[in-house]
C-alpha positions in Angstrom: 5.0 -32.5 5.8 2.1 -30.5 7.7 3.1 -27.2 9.1 5.7 -26.2 6.5 5.3 -22.8 4.8 3.5 -23.8 1.5 2.5 -20.7 -0.1 2.2 -16.9 0.2 -0.3 -14.3 -1.1 0.5 -10.5 -1.3 -2.3 -8.1 -1.8 -1.4 -4.7 -3.5 -3.6 -1.9 -4.9 -2.6 -2.7 -8.6 -1.4 -6.1 -9.4 0.4 -5.1 -12.7 2.5 -2.7 -10.6 3.0 -5.2 -8.0 4.3 -7.6 -10.6 6.8 -5.1 -11.7 8.2 -4.4 -8.4 8.4 -7.7 -6.9 9.7 -9.0 -10.3 12.5 -6.3 -10.5 13.2 -6.7 -6.6 13.4 -10.5 -6.2 13.6 -11.8 -10.0 10.1 -13.7 -9.5 8.5 -15.2 -12.3 4.7 -14.7 -12.9 1.9 -16.6 -14.7 -1.7 -15.2 -14.9 -4.1 -16.1 -12.1 -7.4 -17.7 -12.2 -10.0 -15.8 -14.4 -7.2 -13.2 -15.2 -7.2 -12.0 -11.7 -3.7 -11.4 -10.3 -0.8 -13.7 -10.8 0.7 -16.9 -9.7 4.2 -16.3 -8.4 7.1 -18.6 -9.0 10.1 -18.4 -6.8 12.9 -20.6 -5.9 11.6 -21.4 -2.7 7.7 -21.5 -2.4 5.1 -20.7 -4.8 2.8 -17.6 -4.0 0.3 -15.3 -5.5 -0.5 -11.5 -5.9 -3.7 -10.0 -6.2 -4.9 -6.3 -6.7 -7.5 -4.2 -5.0 -6.0 -4.5 -1.6 -3.9 -1.5 -0.9 -1.6 -1.7 2.0 -2.7 -5.3 2.9 -0.3 -7.6 5.1 1.0 -10.7 3.2 -0.5 -14.0 4.1 1.5 -17.0 4.9 -0.2 -20.2 4.2 1.0 -23.7 6.1 0.8 -27.0 4.4 -1.9 -29.3 5.7 -2.7 -32.9 4.6 -6.4 -32.8 5.2 -8.0 -29.2 4.9 -11.2 -30.3 6.6 -9.8 -32.1 9.4 -7.2 -28.9 10.0 -10.1 -26.4 9.9 -11.8 -28.5 12.6 -8.7 -28.5 14.7 -8.2 -24.8 14.3 -11.8 -24.1 15.8 -11.4 -26.8 18.3 -8.2 -24.9 19.6 -10.1 -21.7 19.9 -9.2 -20.2 16.5 -11.5 -19.5 13.6 -11.9 -20.3 9.8 -12.9 -17.4 7.6 -15.8 -17.9 5.5 -14.3 -16.4 2.6 -13.8 -18.9 -0.4 -10.2 -18.6 -1.6 -10.3 -22.1 -3.1 -11.7 -21.4 -6.4 -13.6 -24.0 -8.6 -12.7 -27.7 -9.0 -10.4 -27.0 -11.9 -8.4 -24.4 -9.9 -8.3 -26.5 -6.9 -6.8 -29.3 -9.3 -3.9 -26.9 -10.2 -3.3 -25.1 -7.0 -4.9 -27.0 -4.1 -7.3 -25.7 -1.5 -6.8 -22.5 0.8 -8.4 -21.2 3.9 -7.8 -17.9 5.8 -7.8 -18.4 9.5 -7.1 -16.5 13.0 -5.5 -18.2 15.9 -7.1 -18.0 19.4 -5.5 -14.5 19.8 -7.0 -13.3 16.5 -3.6 -13.3 14.6 -4.2 -14.2 10.8 -2.8 -17.1 8.9 -3.7 -19.5 6.2 -3.8 -23.1 5.5 -2.8 -24.9 2.2 -3.7 -28.3 1.1 -1.6 -29.1 -2.0 -3.4 -30.5 -5.0 -4.1 -34.2 -4.9 -2.1 -36.3 -7.2 -3.9 -37.4 -10.4 -4.9 -41.0 -10.1 
């Protein structure tokens, strides 16, 4: 269903230290991220990610959408903006993790959109 929390991303200075900290705190499980950058986070609730080089970052919460292009157009139509930063990766990564976009609402607050991977068919 669209609008449900679907994914989170935490930025830290050092992803190895972040993995150790959050793993010990919450019992999260980790898998290497794309191209060896950061980690995919497995929790009992929703999946996430952790990346380095982002000291003091605020976590991003991504909301589920069925159609990324239509959702991005709607954000803009409602007075928000869609960040040009590509957080989607290549086609192989999209097939595993889906598509991601960083956005701002009409007041400038950050949030993300996540379109889950399409079922193989």
